[in-house]
C-alpha positions in Angstrom: 65.0 -55.5 -84.4 67.3 -56.2 -81.6 66.3 -57.2 -78.2 67.4 -53.8 -76.9 64.9 -52.0 -79.3 61.9 -54.4 -78.2 62.3 -53.7 -74.4 63.3 -50.2 -74.8 61.9 -47.9 -71.9 60.2 -50.8 -70.4 60.1 -51.3 -66.6 60.4 -55.0 -65.5 58.8 -56.4 -62.3 60.2 -59.0 -60.0 58.6 -62.2 -59.6 58.0 -61.4 -55.9 56.4 -58.0 -56.8 54.1 -59.6 -59.2 53.2 -62.4 -56.8 52.6 -60.0 -53.9 50.4 -58.0 -56.2 48.3 -61.0 -57.1 48.2 -62.0 -53.4 46.9 -58.4 -52.7 44.0 -58.7 -55.3 43.0 -62.0 -53.8 42.9 -60.5 -50.2 40.9 -57.4 -51.4 38.3 -59.6 -53.3 35.4 -60.2 -50.9 34.1 -63.1 -53.1 37.3 -65.2 -52.4 37.2 -64.7 -48.7 34.4 -67.4 -48.1 34.3 -69.7 -51.0 32.1 -72.9 -51.3 33.5 -75.8 -53.3 32.5 -79.3 -54.0 35.1 -81.7 -55.4 36.9 -85.0 -55.2 39.9 -85.4 -52.7 43.2 -86.6 -54.4 46.8 -86.8 -53.2 45.6 -86.6 -49.5 48.4 -86.6 -46.9 49.0 -85.5 -43.3 52.1 -83.5 -42.1 52.2 -83.0 -38.3 48.7 -81.8 -37.4 47.6 -80.4 -40.8 45.9 -81.8 -43.9 47.3 -81.3 -47.4 45.2 -82.4 -50.6 43.7 -81.4 -53.9 40.2 -80.9 -55.0 39.2 -81.8 -58.6 36.4 -82.2 -60.9 36.4 -83.4 -64.5 37.9 -80.3 -65.9 40.0 -78.7 -63.2 42.0 -79.0 -60.0 43.0 -76.8 -57.0 45.5 -77.2 -54.1 43.9 -77.3 -50.6 45.2 -77.2 -47.2 43.2 -77.6 -43.8 45.2 -76.5 -40.8 44.7 -77.4 -37.2 42.5 -76.9 -35.2 39.8 -76.7 -38.1 40.5 -80.3 -39.0 39.8 -81.4 -35.5 36.3 -80.7 -35.6 35.8 -83.3 -38.4 33.7 -86.3 -37.7 35.4 -88.4 -40.5 38.8 -88.9 -42.0 39.2 -87.6 -45.5 40.8 -89.9 -48.1 41.5 -90.0 -51.9 38.4 -90.3 -54.0 36.1 -89.1 -51.4 33.5 -86.2 -52.6 33.4 -83.5 -50.1 32.0 -80.0 -49.8 34.3 -77.3 -48.3 34.3 -73.7 -47.2 37.4 -71.7 -47.0 39.4 -68.7 -48.2 41.4 -68.6 -51.7 44.8 -67.3 -51.5 48.2 -67.4 -53.2 51.2 -69.2 -51.8 53.7 -66.7 -52.8 56.8 -68.9 -52.5 55.7 -71.2 -55.2 53.3 -68.7 -57.0 50.4 -71.1 -57.0 46.9 -70.4 -55.6 45.0 -72.8 -53.1 42.1 -72.8 -50.8 42.6 -72.7 -47.0 39.6 -74.9 -45.9 38.0 -74.2 -42.6 34.9 -76.5 -42.9 34.3 -79.7 -44.5 31.6 -82.3 -45.0 30.8 -85.3 -47.0 29.1 -84.5 -50.2 26.4 -86.9 -49.4 25.5 -85.1 -46.2 26.1 -81.5 -47.4 28.2 -78.8 -45.8 25.3 -76.7 -44.7 23.6 -79.8 -43.0 26.8 -80.6 -41.3 27.2 -77.1 -40.0 23.5 -77.4 -38.9 24.2 -80.5 -36.9 27.4 -79.1 -35.4 25.8 -75.8 -34.2 22.7 -78.0 -32.8 25.0 -80.1 -30.9 26.8 -77.1 -29.4 23.8 -75.1 -28.4 22.1 -78.1 -26.8 25.3 -78.6 -24.6 25.1 -75.0 -23.7 21.5 -75.4 -22.4 19.9 -73.4 -25.2 17.2 -76.1 -25.8 16.4 -76.6 -22.1 12.5 -77.0 -21.7 12.9 -75.6 -18.2 14.3 -72.3 -19.5 11.4 -71.8 -22.2 8.6 -69.3 -21.3 5.0 -70.5 -21.4 2.8 -69.1 -24.0 -0.2 -66.9 -22.7 -3.6 -68.5 -23.1 -5.3 -65.2 -24.3 -2.4 -62.9 -25.6 -3.3 -59.3 -25.9 -0.5 -58.3 -28.4 1.3 -60.6 -30.9 4.4 -59.5 -32.8 5.1 -61.5 -36.1 8.5 -61.3 -37.8 8.6 -62.5 -41.3 8.5 -61.0 -44.8 6.0 -58.3 -45.5 4.8 -60.2 -48.6 4.4 -63.9 -49.1 2.3 -66.9 -48.2 3.4 -66.8 -44.5 1.9 -63.5 -43.3 -1.1 -63.9 -45.4 -1.9 -67.6 -44.0 -1.5 -66.2 -40.5 -3.7 -63.2 -40.9 -6.4 -65.3 -42.6 -6.2 -67.8 -39.6 -6.5 -65.1 -36.9 -9.4 -63.6 -38.7 -11.5 -66.6 -38.9 -10.7 -67.7 -35.4 -11.3 -65.9 -32.1 -8.5 -63.8 -31.0 -8.2 -60.8 -28.5 -4.8 -59.8 -29.7 -3.6 -56.9 -31.6 -1.4 -58.2 -34.5 1.7 -56.2 -35.4 4.1 -57.0 -38.3 7.9 -56.5 -38.0 9.1 -57.0 -41.7 12.3 -58.7 -42.1 14.4 -60.7 -44.7 13.8 -64.3 -44.6 16.3 -65.7 -47.2 19.8 -64.9 -48.2 23.1 -63.8 -46.7 21.7 -60.6 -45.0 18.7 -62.3 -43.5 20.1 -63.3 -40.1 21.3 -59.8 -39.4 17.9 -58.4 -40.4 16.0 -60.9 -38.4 18.0 -60.1 -35.4 17.2 -56.4 -35.9 13.5 -57.1 -36.1 13.8 -59.2 -32.8 15.5 -56.3 -30.9 12.9 -54.0 -32.2 10.2 -56.3 -30.7 12.1 -56.4 -27.4 12.6 -52.6 -27.2 8.8 -51.9 -27.8 8.1 -53.8 -24.6 4.4 -54.1 -25.6 4.0 -57.5 -26.8 2.9 -60.8 -25.0 4.6 -63.1 -27.4 6.1 -63.2 -30.9 6.1 -65.4 -34.1 9.1 -65.7 -36.2 9.2 -67.7 -39.4 8.4 -67.9 -43.1 6.9 -70.3 -45.6 8.4 -73.5 -47.1 11.6 -73.7 -49.2 14.7 -75.8 -49.8 17.2 -76.4 -46.8 19.3 -73.6 -48.3 16.5 -71.2 -48.3 15.8 -71.9 -44.7 19.4 -71.7 -43.5 19.2 -68.1 -42.3 17.3 -69.5 -39.3 20.2 -71.7 -38.4 22.4 -68.8 -37.7 24.1 -68.9 -34.3 23.7 -65.3 -33.4 20.1 -65.3 -34.4 19.6 -68.4 -32.2 21.3 -66.7 -29.2 19.1 -63.4 -29.7 15.9 -65.7 -29.9 17.0 -67.3 -26.7 17.3 -64.1 -24.7 13.8 -63.1 -25.6 11.9 -61.5 -22.6 8.5 -62.8 -23.8 7.4 -66.2 -25.0 8.3 -67.1 -28.8 7.0 -69.4 -31.4 9.1 -70.6 -34.3 7.2 -71.1 -37.5 9.8 -71.8 -40.2 8.7 -74.0 -43.5 6.4 -76.8 -43.7 5.9 -79.8 -41.2 9.0 -81.5 -42.1 11.4 -78.6 -41.9 13.3 -78.1 -38.8 15.7 -75.2 -38.0 17.8 -74.2 -34.9 15.2 -71.5 -34.2 12.7 -74.4 -33.7 14.7 -75.8 -30.9 15.5 -72.5 -29.1 12.0 -71.0 -29.4 9.5 -71.5 -26.4 7.4 -73.6 -28.8 7.6 -74.8 -32.5 4.7 -74.6 -35.0 4.8 -76.8 -37.9 3.7 -74.2 -40.1 3.0 -70.4 -39.9 -0.9 -71.2 -40.0 -0.3 -73.7 -37.0 1.5 -70.8 -35.1 -1.7 -68.6 -35.7 -3.9 -71.5 -34.4 -1.5 -71.9 -31.4 -2.1 -68.4 -30.3 -6.0 -68.2 -31.0 -9.1 -70.0 -30.0 -11.7 -71.7 -31.8 -15.0 -69.9 -31.3 -16.9 -73.2 -30.7 -14.3 -74.1 -28.0 -14.7 -70.7 -26.3 -18.5 -71.0 -26.2 -18.4 -74.4 -24.9 -15.8 -73.5 -22.2 -18.2 -70.5 -21.2 -21.1 -72.7 -21.1 -19.2 -75.1 -18.8 -18.2 -72.5 -16.5 -21.8 -71.2 -16.2 -22.9 -74.6 -15.2 -20.3 -74.9 -12.7 -21.2 -71.5 -11.3 -24.8 -72.5 -11.0 -24.0 -75.5 -9.3 -21.7 -73.7 -6.8 -24.5 -71.3 -6.0 -27.2 -73.9 -5.3 -24.7 -75.8 -3.2 -23.8 -72.6 -1.4 -27.4 -71.8 -0.6 -28.0 -75.1 0.7 -25.0 -75.1 2.8 -26.1 -71.8 4.2 -29.6 -73.0 4.9 -28.2 -76.1 6.7 -25.9 -73.8 8.8 -29.0 -71.7 9.7 -31.1 -74.7 10.7 -28.3 -76.0 12.8 -27.8 -72.8 14.4 -31.5 -72.2 15.0 -31.7 -75.8 16.6 -28.6 -75.3 18.7 -28.7 -75.9 22.3 -27.6 -72.5 23.1 -30.5 -70.6 21.4 -33.2 -73.4 22.3 -32.3 -73.3 26.0 -31.3 -69.7 26.4 -33.6 -69.2 29.4 -32.1 -72.0 31.2 -28.7 -71.2 30.4 -29.2 -67.6 31.6 -30.8 -69.0 34.9 -27.7 -70.9 35.5 -25.6 -67.9 34.9 -27.6 -66.1 37.3 -27.3 -68.7 39.8 -23.5 -68.5 39.4 -23.7 -64.7 40.0 -25.7 -65.1 43.1 -23.2 -67.7 44.4 -20.4 -65.4 43.6 -22.2 -62.5 45.3 -22.7 -64.4 48.4 -19.0 -65.1 48.7 -18.4 -61.5 48.2 -20.8 -60.5 51.0 -19.2 -62.9 53.3 -15.7 -61.5 52.6 -14.5 -58.3 54.0 -11.8 -57.1 51.7 -13.2 -54.5 49.3 -10.8 -55.3 46.3 -12.0 -58.9 46.0 -15.6 -57.7 46.1 -14.9 -55.2 43.3 -13.1 -57.7 41.2 -15.9 -60.2 41.5 -18.5 -57.6 40.3 -16.3 -56.6 37.4 -15.8 -60.1 36.4 -19.7 -60.8 36.4 -20.4 -57.6 34.3 -17.7 -58.5 31.8 -19.1 -62.1 31.5 -22.6 -60.8 30.8 -21.2 -58.3 28.1 -19.2 -61.0 26.5 -22.4 -63.3 26.4 -24.5 -60.4 24.8 -21.7 -59.7 22.3 -21.2 -63.5 21.2 -25.0 -64.0 20.7 -25.3 -60.9 18.6 -22.1 -61.7 16.6 -23.6 -65.2 15.9 -26.9 -63.9 14.7 -25.2 -61.1 12.6 -22.6 -63.5 11.0 -25.6 -65.9 10.0 -27.6 -63.1 8.7 -24.5 -61.9 6.7 -23.7 -65.2 5.3 -27.1 -65.6 4.1 -27.2 -62.1 2.6 -23.9 -62.7 0.8 -25.3 -66.0 -0.6 -28.5 -64.4 -1.8 -26.6 -61.8 -3.8 -24.5 -64.4 -5.7 -27.5 -66.4 -7.0 -29.4 -65.3 -10.1 -32.1 -67.8 -10.8 -35.7 -67.0 -9.9 -36.5 -70.2 -8.1 -33.3 -69.8 -5.8 -34.2 -66.4 -5.2 -37.7 -67.1 -4.1 -36.5 -69.8 -1.9 -34.0 -67.4 -0.2 -36.7 -64.8 0.2 -38.8 -67.5 2.0 -35.9 -68.3 4.3 -35.1 -64.8 4.9 -38.7 -64.2 6.1 -38.3 -67.2 8.5 -34.9 -65.9 9.7 -36.5 -62.4 10.4 -39.3 -64.0 12.3 -36.9 -66.2 14.3 -34.6 -63.2 14.9 -37.3 -61.0 16.2 -38.6 -63.7 18.6 -35.0 -64.5 19.7 -34.4 -60.8 20.3 -37.5 -60.3 22.3 -36.6 -63.2 24.5 -33.0 -62.0 24.9 -34.1 -58.4 25.7 -36.8 -59.7 28.4 -34.3 -61.9 29.9 -31.5 -59.4 30.0 -33.7 -56.8 31.3 -34.9 -59.1 34.2 -31.2 -60.2 35.0 -30.2 -56.5 34.8 -32.7 -55.6 37.4 -31.6 -58.5 39.7 -27.9 -57.5 39.2 -28.8 -53.9 40.0 -30.4 -55.0 43.2 -27.6 -57.1 44.3 -25.1 -54.2 43.6 -27.3 -51.9 45.8 -27.1 -54.5 48.7 -23.5 -54.9 48.2 -22.9 -51.1 48.4 -25.2 -50.8 51.6 -23.2 -53.6 53.3 -19.9 -52.3 52.2 -17.8 -51.8 55.3 -16.2 -48.6 53.9 -19.8 -47.0 53.6 -20.4 -48.1 57.3 -17.1 -46.4 58.3 -18.2 -43.1 56.8 -21.1 -43.1 59.5 -18.4 -43.2 62.3 -17.7 -46.9 62.6 -14.2 -48.4 62.6 -12.6 -51.9 62.7 -10.1 -52.9 65.3 -7.1 -55.3 64.5 -4.7 -56.9 66.9 -1.9 -59.0 65.7 -3.4 -58.8 62.1 -6.8 -60.3 63.1 -10.2 -58.3 63.3 -11.4 -58.2 66.9 -15.2 -57.6 67.3 -15.2 -58.1 71.2 -13.5 -56.5 73.9 -13.0 -60.1 75.4 -10.9 -60.9 72.4 -8.3 -58.2 73.2 -5.0 -58.7 75.1 -3.8 -55.4 76.7 -0.3 -56.6 76.2 -0.2 -56.0 72.5 -0.9 -52.8 70.7 -4.0 -52.3 68.3 -4.7 -50.8 64.9 -8.0 -49.0 64.5 -9.1 -48.9 60.8 -11.1 -45.8 59.8 -12.5 -44.6 56.5 -9.5 -42.7 55.5 -6.6 -44.4 57.3 -5.8 -46.1 60.6 -4.4 -45.4 64.1 -1.8 -47.4 66.1 -2.6 -47.4 69.8 -1.8 -49.1 73.1 -4.4 -50.4 75.4 -4.7 -48.6 78.9 -7.6 -50.7 80.0 -10.4 -52.9 78.9 -14.0 -52.2 80.0 -16.4 -54.6 79.1 -20.2 -53.4 79.1 -22.6 -55.4 81.4 -25.6 -56.9 79.9 
């Protein structure tokens, strides 16, 4: 058979077409877009700013490149013989027809790529302030509603429910189920967080899961999840894994709990602690009540023995003497305005005195009554009743004395006012009397007048200006 017969009716592809087809297949395969490899570096070299090397194990080898700026983030210098872990995209270099991995992240195998990514993200978020204690919300002491984001089955939710049940909690617990492991877990946890925020009915939330390997817990090291947790409008508790496990969510949350059980303890109270606290508050309340009554009693005794109440009659006599002195000055002064102002001042002074005394009595009684209502113990109530009877007796005695003194003072005041009215010059003018002024001075005798100057005659409703025609003096 000739060559012509072997390849009859066959369509040949170009090398370029085949390579492009294989490249297309690589691009369309989602499993080749993010590949994690571990191997030994060989043939390492630097060209410009880029790294070129091979990764190999005992049975195979693959070409690798790490372009800038991805290689600038490395904290070590790769070299031949070094075992590393890398993450990158597998693609075909069409010009040579070989496949290679385009590396984006690299870590020494002893550290591990996932752990290196954890350290890098931790450093980045810390610099941005997502771990700042000043930005963390304080946990409520007695939350009323708690949201829990975790798997609907597993040890974590069971441990938290058991812990809340045996302790004293006043909160309603609501579970928001979410994936807590695997590639899709970060997005599902973010969804659950947003549901909690949108509900706007919880005081705080717990996010976490039970123990596992570092890879199992790696979904809680997701950057987008950390930023969503940081934006929480309510306090958050991160409870991921066991006590030795640490994730990015632990640093971002308002508070970290070593385990899910510890998170439930953090947001609940021991029944014994609550009872002891209530008893302590009861003792403080009783002591405050006793102290309050003693202070009110001391205040009343001080008030009852004050100089003002003990010497009320003497003080009233002094005020009466002041009134009489002022009234005397009023009677010896002719302008009516000064007299009226003085009388008004005396009346206001008496009224203010009455009001001040009454207010002090009422305030003392009110304070004692208020203190009485706040006390519950029988012995204190009996003591208050006894003091109340004494107060009532003192009050009646004081009121009687005050009423008697005020009645006498009012009689004296009325008598003085009547005298003042009788001696009021205007009242005399109404009977036909008048006052003569010359040169703005009152003249009571014709011998004081000078016919060269005009005179003013003051009557009850006005005055008359006149000139003196002659002066006639009566003979005795």
